[in-house]
N, C-alpha and C positions, 0 to 999 in steps of 0.2 A: 938385558932389555934389548929389545929390537928397535932398529932404526924407525920402523913404522909407527910405533907408539909415540915416540918423541917428535916427529914432525907432523903429526896430526894438528891441525888447528880446528878450533871450533868455529863454524861458520853460522852467522846469524843471517836469518832472512832480512832482505832490504825492504823498508816500508815505502810503499809509494800511495799517494793520495789517489782517491777514486777519479776515474777519468770523467770529465765534465763533457755532458752532451748538450747540443744546442736544444734538442727536444725536450729535455728535463727543465732547463732555464726557461724555456718559452712557456711551459705549462705553470710553473711557479709564478712567472710575471703575470700570466693571464689570470690565475687565481687571486693574486695580490690586487690587481686592478678591478676585478669583479667585486672584492671585498670593499674597497675604497669607494666604488660606484654605489654598492648597496647601502653603506654607512651614509654617504652623501644624501641619497635618496630619502632615507629614514630621517636624517636631520631636517631636511627641507619640509617634509610632510609633518613631522611633529611639531615643528615651529609654525606651521601654517603659512609659510611663505609662498607666493605665487610666482613663479620664474617666468612664465609665458603669459598669454593672454588669459585674462580672468573671466570667469563666468559671472561676475558680480558688478553691480554699479553702486555708486555712492549717492547717499541723500542725508541732508542735514536736517535737524529738528531743534527748535529752542525750547527750553523748559525753564520754569522759575526755580524748581528744585529737583535735583537729581540724586538725593541722598541715598546711598547704597548701591546705586548702579555703577556697574564697573565696565572696564574695557573687555571685550570677549563675550559679554552677556548676550544671551539669545535674543533674537527678534523673532516674534512669532505672530501668525494670523491663525485663529482658531485652534491654538495649541500646537500647530505645525510649525517647525523652525523654518525660516525663510533667510536667515541672515545672522549677522551679529554687529554688536557696538564696535565700531573700529577706533573712535577717539571721543574723548570728552574735554571740551575746552571752555574756558571762562571768558566771556565777552561782555564787557561792562558789567552788568549785574544779572545776566542771563547765562545758563549754561547751554552750550551748543554741542549737540551729540552728532556724530557722524556714524551713519548706519551703512554698512555693506550688505547690500540685499541681492540674492540670486535673480539673475536676468530671467529666469522663468517666471517670476512673479512681478507683475506690474502693478506698481502702487498709483492710486488715483489722487488727484489734488485735494479732495475732500476726506481722505482717510484720517483717522485720528490716531494719534501715537500716544500711548499711555504707560506710565512705569507701574509695573504690579509687582507683587510678592508671589514667589513660588514656593510651595512646600512649607514645612514646619520650621525649618531653619530660617527661612525669610530672604532666599536669593532674590535679587531683583532681576527682572527681565522686561523688555519693552514689547507690549502688544499693540498690534495694528488692528485697529477695527475698521473694516471697509466701508467706503462711502459708495455713492450712486453716480458720481460724476463720470463723464466720457474722457475728461482730460487726464492723461498719464502724466506722471512726473518722469522726467528725463534724467540722465546721469548728470550728477552735481546739482540736482534739484533741491526743493526744501519742501518738507511737510510743514504746514502753518498751523493746523489743529492739533494741540497737544494737551494732555493732563499730566500735571506733575505729580510726584509721588505724595502719597497721603503719610503725613508724619503723625505717628501715634503720639509721640511726646507732646506735640502742639495740642492735639485734640484732648488729651488727659489735662494739660494744663488749662485749657480753656474750661473745661467741665469743672475743675476744682475752683477756678476763679468765680465761675458763675454761682457755685454753690455758696461761696464767702459772701456774696453780695445779698 
């Protein structure tokens, strides 16, 4: 055997990690930031949160009965949505409903707010019937003319009771 065959060593190539470049890291970071901002934007819009100045103003209305009306229910004039129910609270024996109305629709002090049923399922919404006054309701004002929800159970109970008599 020759000396050459005994002295040969098997060499393995060295592994070196890929070189990092500032350009690649910058674009990956920019992409990640864009993703976080897009996720935040969607979360705020889906949640209905207003971060900046709002195009809405608040009005309250008092009702004797708001059975079935929920927070987020639409507020409509002539079938056109103009806002939504923001909160429902009980004060003494009346229900105080806080409405969030788009500023492009000005409500008048003699407008009538009534709770109505929409569709076959029976979802409740708040309908505004326009009045003829020249006085507009300002932000944090109040609607005084209201009509509570018609409770079918009460009507049926009265009919049955009157038939028994």
